C-alpha positions as CSV (number, residue, x, y, z in Angstrom):
1,X,79.1,88.7,109.4
2,X,80.4,92.4,110.4
3,X,84.1,93.4,109.4
4,X,85.8,96.2,111.1
5,X,88.5,97.8,109.0
6,X,91.4,100.0,110.5
7,X,93.3,102.0,108.0
8,X,95.4,105.0,107.4
9,X,93.2,105.6,104.5
10,X,92.6,109.3,104.1
11,X,88.9,110.6,103.8
12,X,87.3,113.9,103.0
13,X,84.3,115.6,102.8
14,X,82.9,116.5,99.5
15,X,79.5,118.2,99.1
16,X,78.3,116.8,102.0
17,X,79.5,113.2,101.7
18,X,82.6,111.3,102.7
19,X,84.9,110.3,100.1
20,X,88.2,108.1,100.5
21,X,91.1,107.0,98.5
22,X,89.7,105.5,95.6
23,X,91.5,102.0,95.4
24,X,90.4,101.5,99.0
25,X,87.0,102.5,98.8
26,X,86.1,100.1,95.7
27,X,88.0,97.2,97.4
28,X,85.5,97.8,100.5
29,X,82.6,97.9,98.1
30,X,83.4,94.7,96.7
31,X,83.9,93.0,100.4
32,X,80.3,93.7,100.9
33,X,79.9,90.4,98.8
34,X,81.7,88.5,102.0
35,X,80.5,90.9,104.8
36,X,76.9,92.2,105.3
37,X,78.2,95.0,107.5
38,X,81.6,96.9,107.0
39,X,82.9,99.7,109.3
40,X,85.8,101.5,108.1
41,X,88.0,103.3,110.8
42,X,90.3,106.0,109.2
43,X,91.6,109.4,109.3
44,X,89.1,112.1,107.9
45,X,91.2,115.4,106.8
46,X,89.8,118.8,106.7
47,X,91.3,119.9,103.4
48,X,89.7,119.6,99.8
49,X,88.8,116.1,98.6
50,X,91.2,115.1,95.7
51,X,89.8,113.9,92.3
52,X,91.4,110.5,93.1
53,X,88.8,110.0,96.0
54,X,85.6,108.3,95.9
55,X,82.5,108.2,97.6
56,X,81.2,104.7,99.1
57,X,78.7,102.9,96.5
58,X,77.2,100.4,99.0
59,X,75.3,101.6,102.0
60,X,76.7,98.5,104.1
61,X,79.9,100.6,104.5
62,X,79.8,102.8,107.7
63,X,82.9,105.3,108.1
64,X,84.0,105.8,111.5
65,X,86.5,108.9,111.6
66,X,90.0,109.1,113.3
67,X,92.0,112.2,113.8
68,X,94.5,112.4,111.1
69,X,98.1,112.4,112.0
70,X,101.9,112.5,110.4
71,X,103.3,114.3,107.9
72,X,106.5,116.4,107.0
73,X,106.9,118.8,109.8
74,X,107.9,117.9,113.4
75,X,104.4,119.1,114.8
76,X,103.0,116.5,112.3
77,X,105.2,113.7,113.3
78,X,104.3,114.5,117.1
79,X,100.6,114.1,116.4
80,X,101.1,110.5,116.1
81,X,101.5,110.9,119.7
82,X,99.0,113.5,120.3
83,X,96.1,111.8,118.6
84,X,97.0,108.3,119.7
85,X,94.6,108.0,122.9
86,X,91.7,109.5,121.2
87,X,92.2,107.3,118.0
88,X,92.9,103.9,119.9
89,X,89.6,104.7,122.0
90,X,87.5,105.0,118.7
91,X,89.3,102.1,117.2
92,X,88.6,99.7,120.1
93,X,85.1,100.6,120.7
94,X,84.2,99.9,117.1
95,X,86.0,96.4,116.6
96,X,84.3,95.0,119.7
97,X,81.4,93.4,118.3
98,X,82.8,92.7,114.9
99,X,83.3,89.3,113.7
100,X,86.4,90.0,111.8
101,X,88.8,92.7,112.1
102,X,91.3,93.7,109.2
103,X,94.1,95.9,110.1
104,X,95.9,97.6,107.1
105,X,99.5,97.9,107.2
106,X,102.2,99.6,107.6
107,X,101.3,102.6,109.3
108,X,102.3,104.5,112.6
109,X,99.1,103.6,114.5
110,X,100.2,100.0,113.9
111,X,102.7,100.6,116.9
112,X,99.5,100.7,119.2
113,X,97.0,99.0,117.3
114,X,98.9,95.6,116.5
115,X,99.8,95.1,120.1
116,X,96.2,95.4,120.9
117,X,95.2,93.2,118.6
118,X,97.8,90.5,119.8
119,X,96.0,90.9,123.4
120,X,92.7,90.0,121.7
121,X,93.6,86.4,121.0
122,X,90.0,85.3,120.7
123,X,89.2,87.9,118.1
124,X,89.3,86.8,114.1
125,X,91.8,89.1,112.3
126,X,94.1,89.4,109.3
127,X,96.6,92.0,108.4
128,X,96.6,93.6,104.6
129,X,100.3,94.3,104.6
130,X,100.5,96.7,101.6
131,X,103.9,98.0,101.5
132,X,107.4,96.5,100.3
133,X,107.7,93.3,102.6
134,X,111.4,93.3,101.6
135,X,112.3,96.8,102.0
136,X,115.8,97.8,102.5
137,X,116.6,100.0,105.3
138,X,112.9,100.4,106.3
139,X,111.8,103.3,109.1
140,X,112.4,101.8,112.4
141,X,108.4,102.1,113.0
142,X,107.9,99.6,109.7
143,X,110.5,97.3,111.1
144,X,108.7,97.0,114.5
145,X,105.4,96.0,112.7
146,X,107.1,93.5,110.2
147,X,108.6,91.8,113.0
148,X,105.3,91.5,115.2
149,X,103.8,90.2,112.1
150,X,106.2,87.7,111.1
151,X,106.7,86.7,114.7
152,X,102.8,85.7,114.4
153,X,102.3,87.8,117.9
154,X,98.5,88.4,116.6
155,X,97.8,84.6,115.9
156,X,96.4,85.7,112.6
157,X,97.0,85.5,108.8
158,X,99.0,88.2,107.0
159,X,98.6,89.0,103.4
160,X,101.6,90.4,101.4
161,X,102.7,91.2,97.8
162,X,105.0,88.6,96.5
163,X,106.5,85.5,97.2
164,X,109.7,85.3,99.6
165,X,112.5,82.9,100.5
166,X,111.8,81.8,104.2
167,X,108.1,82.8,104.2
168,X,106.2,81.5,107.2
169,X,102.9,79.5,106.5
170,X,100.6,82.0,108.2
171,X,102.0,84.7,105.7
172,X,100.2,84.5,102.5
173,X,100.9,86.0,99.2
174,X,97.9,87.9,97.6
175,X,97.5,90.0,94.5
176,X,96.0,93.6,95.1
177,X,92.9,93.8,93.5
178,X,92.0,96.6,91.1
179,X,89.5,95.8,88.4
180,X,86.1,94.6,88.2
181,X,85.1,91.6,85.6
182,X,83.4,93.9,83.1
183,X,86.1,96.4,83.4
184,X,88.7,94.0,82.4
185,X,86.7,93.0,79.3
186,X,86.5,96.5,78.4
187,X,90.1,97.2,78.7
188,X,91.4,93.9,76.9
189,X,89.4,95.0,74.0
190,X,90.9,98.2,74.0
191,X,94.2,96.6,74.0
192,X,93.8,94.4,71.6
193,X,92.9,97.2,69.0
194,X,95.9,99.3,70.0
195,X,98.4,100.0,67.3
196,X,101.9,99.8,68.1
197,X,103.3,101.4,64.9
198,X,104.4,105.0,64.6
199,X,105.1,107.4,67.6
200,X,103.7,106.1,70.8
201,X,102.5,107.6,73.8
202,X,103.8,107.0,77.5
203,X,102.1,107.5,80.9
204,X,103.3,108.1,84.5
205,X,100.5,107.5,87.1
206,X,101.1,108.2,90.6
207,X,102.0,111.0,93.2
208,X,105.0,113.1,91.8
209,X,107.3,112.7,94.2
210,X,111.5,111.9,94.1
211,X,110.4,108.5,95.7
212,X,108.6,107.7,92.4
213,X,111.2,108.7,90.3
214,X,109.4,111.2,88.2
215,X,112.0,113.7,88.6
216,X,114.5,111.7,86.6
217,X,112.4,111.4,83.4
218,X,113.3,114.8,82.0
219,X,117.2,114.1,82.1
220,X,116.4,110.3,80.8
221,X,114.5,111.8,77.9
222,X,117.6,113.9,77.1
223,X,119.7,110.5,77.0
224,X,117.3,108.5,74.4
225,X,118.2,107.6,71.3
226,X,114.3,106.8,70.5
227,X,113.1,110.3,72.0
228,X,111.8,111.1,68.5
229,X,109.5,108.1,68.4
230,X,107.4,109.2,71.6
231,X,104.5,111.2,70.8
232,X,103.4,112.4,74.2
233,X,104.1,111.8,77.6
234,X,101.3,112.1,80.1
235,X,101.8,112.8,83.8
236,X,98.6,111.6,85.7
237,X,99.3,112.8,89.4
238,X,100.0,115.5,91.6
239,X,102.6,116.0,94.2
240,X,105.4,118.3,95.2
241,X,107.2,117.9,92.1
242,X,104.7,119.3,89.7
243,X,105.5,122.9,88.8
244,X,109.4,122.0,88.7
245,X,108.6,118.8,86.5
246,X,106.2,121.1,84.2
247,X,109.3,123.2,83.5
248,X,112.2,120.7,83.5
249,X,109.6,119.0,80.4
250,X,109.6,122.2,78.7
251,X,113.5,122.2,77.8
252,X,113.1,118.6,76.8
253,X,111.0,119.5,73.6
254,X,108.8,116.4,74.0
255,X,104.9,116.8,74.3
256,X,104.1,116.8,78.1
257,X,100.8,116.8,79.4
258,X,100.0,117.3,83.3
259,X,96.4,116.1,84.7
260,X,96.8,116.5,88.0
261,X,95.0,114.1,90.5
262,X,92.3,112.7,88.3
263,X,89.6,110.1,89.1
264,X,89.1,106.4,87.5
265,X,87.5,107.3,84.3
266,X,90.1,109.9,83.4
267,X,92.7,107.3,84.4
268,X,91.2,104.7,82.3
269,X,91.1,107.0,79.2
270,X,95.0,107.6,79.7
271,X,95.9,104.1,79.7
272,X,93.4,103.3,76.7
273,X,95.7,105.9,74.9
274,X,99.2,105.0,76.1
275,X,101.4,102.2,74.6
276,X,103.8,102.1,77.9
277,X,103.6,102.9,81.6
278,X,106.8,104.4,83.0
279,X,107.0,103.9,86.8
280,X,110.7,104.5,87.9
281,X,110.1,104.1,91.7
282,X,112.7,103.7,94.4
283,X,110.2,102.0,96.6
284,X,106.9,100.2,96.3
285,X,104.8,97.6,97.7
286,X,102.8,96.5,94.4
287,X,101.3,99.7,92.6
288,X,97.8,99.1,91.4
289,X,98.6,101.0,88.3
290,X,100.6,98.6,86.9
291,X,97.9,96.4,86.8
292,X,95.2,98.7,85.8
293,X,97.4,99.9,82.9
294,X,98.2,96.4,81.8
295,X,94.5,95.5,81.4
296,X,94.6,98.0,78.6
297,X,97.6,96.5,77.0
298,X,99.9,99.2,78.5
299,X,103.5,97.9,79.0
300,X,105.3,98.6,82.2
301,X,108.5,99.9,81.9
302,X,109.4,99.6,85.4
303,X,112.1,99.3,88.2
304,X,112.8,95.9,89.3
305,X,111.9,96.2,92.9
306,X,109.8,94.5,95.5
307,X,107.2,92.3,94.1
308,X,106.7,93.8,90.7
309,X,108.7,91.2,88.5
310,X,107.3,88.3,90.4
311,X,103.6,89.3,88.7
312,X,104.7,90.8,85.5
313,X,108.0,89.0,84.3
314,X,110.4,90.0,81.5
315,X,107.9,88.6,79.2
316,X,105.4,91.1,79.7
317,X,107.2,94.3,81.4
318,X,110.7,95.9,80.6
319,X,113.0,96.5,83.7
320,X,115.4,99.2,84.4
321,X,118.8,97.9,85.0
322,X,119.5,100.9,87.7
323,X,117.2,103.3,88.8
324,X,119.0,106.3,87.2
325,X,118.4,108.5,84.2
326,X,120.6,106.3,82.3
327,X,118.6,103.3,83.4
328,X,115.1,104.7,82.1
329,X,116.8,105.9,78.9
330,X,118.1,102.8,78.2
331,X,114.8,101.0,79.0
332,X,112.7,102.8,77.3
333,X,115.1,102.9,74.1
334,X,114.9,99.0,74.4
335,X,111.3,98.8,74.4
336,X,110.6,101.2,71.5
337,X,113.4,99.3,69.6
338,X,111.4,96.2,69.0
339,X,107.6,96.7,68.0
340,X,106.7,93.0,67.5
341,X,107.9,92.3,70.9
342,X,106.4,95.2,72.5
343,X,102.9,93.9,71.1
344,X,103.8,90.6,72.4
345,X,104.4,92.2,76.0
346,X,101.2,94.1,75.4
347,X,99.2,90.9,74.9
348,X,101.2,89.2,77.8
349,X,100.0,92.0,80.2
350,X,96.1,91.9,79.4
351,X,96.7,88.3,80.3
352,X,98.4,88.6,83.8
353,X,95.9,91.3,84.5
354,X,93.0,89.1,85.3
355,X,95.0,87.9,88.4
356,X,94.0,91.5,90.0
357,X,90.2,91.2,89.7
358,X,88.1,91.9,92.9
359,X,86.3,88.4,91.9
360,X,89.5,86.6,92.2
361,X,90.6,88.6,95.5
362,X,87.2,87.8,97.1
363,X,87.7,84.3,96.2
364,X,91.1,84.0,97.9
365,X,89.8,85.8,101.0
366,X,86.8,83.3,101.3
367,X,89.3,80.0,101.1
368,X,92.4,81.3,102.5
369,X,90.9,83.5,105.4
370,X,87.5,83.2,106.2
371,X,87.3,79.3,105.8
372,X,90.8,78.7,107.1
373,X,89.8,80.6,110.3
374,X,91.9,82.4,112.7
375,X,95.8,81.6,113.3
376,X,97.8,79.7,111.1
377,X,96.8,76.9,108.7
């Protein structure tokens, strides 16, 4: 079977090869276990590839470039319109002979791709909605895409993060995969040997932007009663706030390390050395870094938003009562105050991480999507 994937996943040139955002590339490599041929239709950017991007391992994945679109400037936002005709033509031509089509939402091109897929009633397809299904005050384009999907205009299954009241039968709750079976085994081995005595290490993994809440961490440190119990905070990621965050962390007196965007191997090493993952996000779908870190027994200290608490409850995670510096300080103090409970949460995290393997995800796709066929169950 041939699968055509349409997404907004950024791709780049690196040493004469195409690379893309690591988590999506890894996922599609594993999907070749279900599909003999995969075509990934996504934007190709001209800037240097970040360390978090990967090349495809499987020769059965073919990349088809789209013109990049979107951004902060007005001209960037207008590019959604100026690239639409070209990108639509590429998408239409490359999904024509596919046995299955997967569209990854939400993204601006969903405003024209989803209606087109709705017209193609006989095309077997499903939509992977990776964003927050219950976002407060979403952008208009996201609201329109969600309305189309909830109304089942496409006559297809939609996979989402979490379980929600009033969820229609064609909308299916799926975990977001990020771990190979062998990775999980090795990570658990590291986690079981992790000591929670003495001063502990905290990590933040993600883009350094206001939406991820990292800018509140320096102020939160000043409010923490347990600040002297922190050995080091590692910020794994890059972004607009990198330079200002470095300056703010110097004033806290807490040892901080900034790695920039890193590859999978480096990130795994950070999880191995860390005891807690601090992620005070204001908006998320389900961030894969939580499951990745949990596999190493790294306890999430996170915002209680979207589906996070549905996958990792209070027996595994520590939740912020409010997304503020005060809320961060209180949550970290709570986590550090009881080391026995922190160890128990770590062990529960390692158990729950098994829900996020590629093998589990592929089995779900086979039974819930491919064998069930197009449309509603």
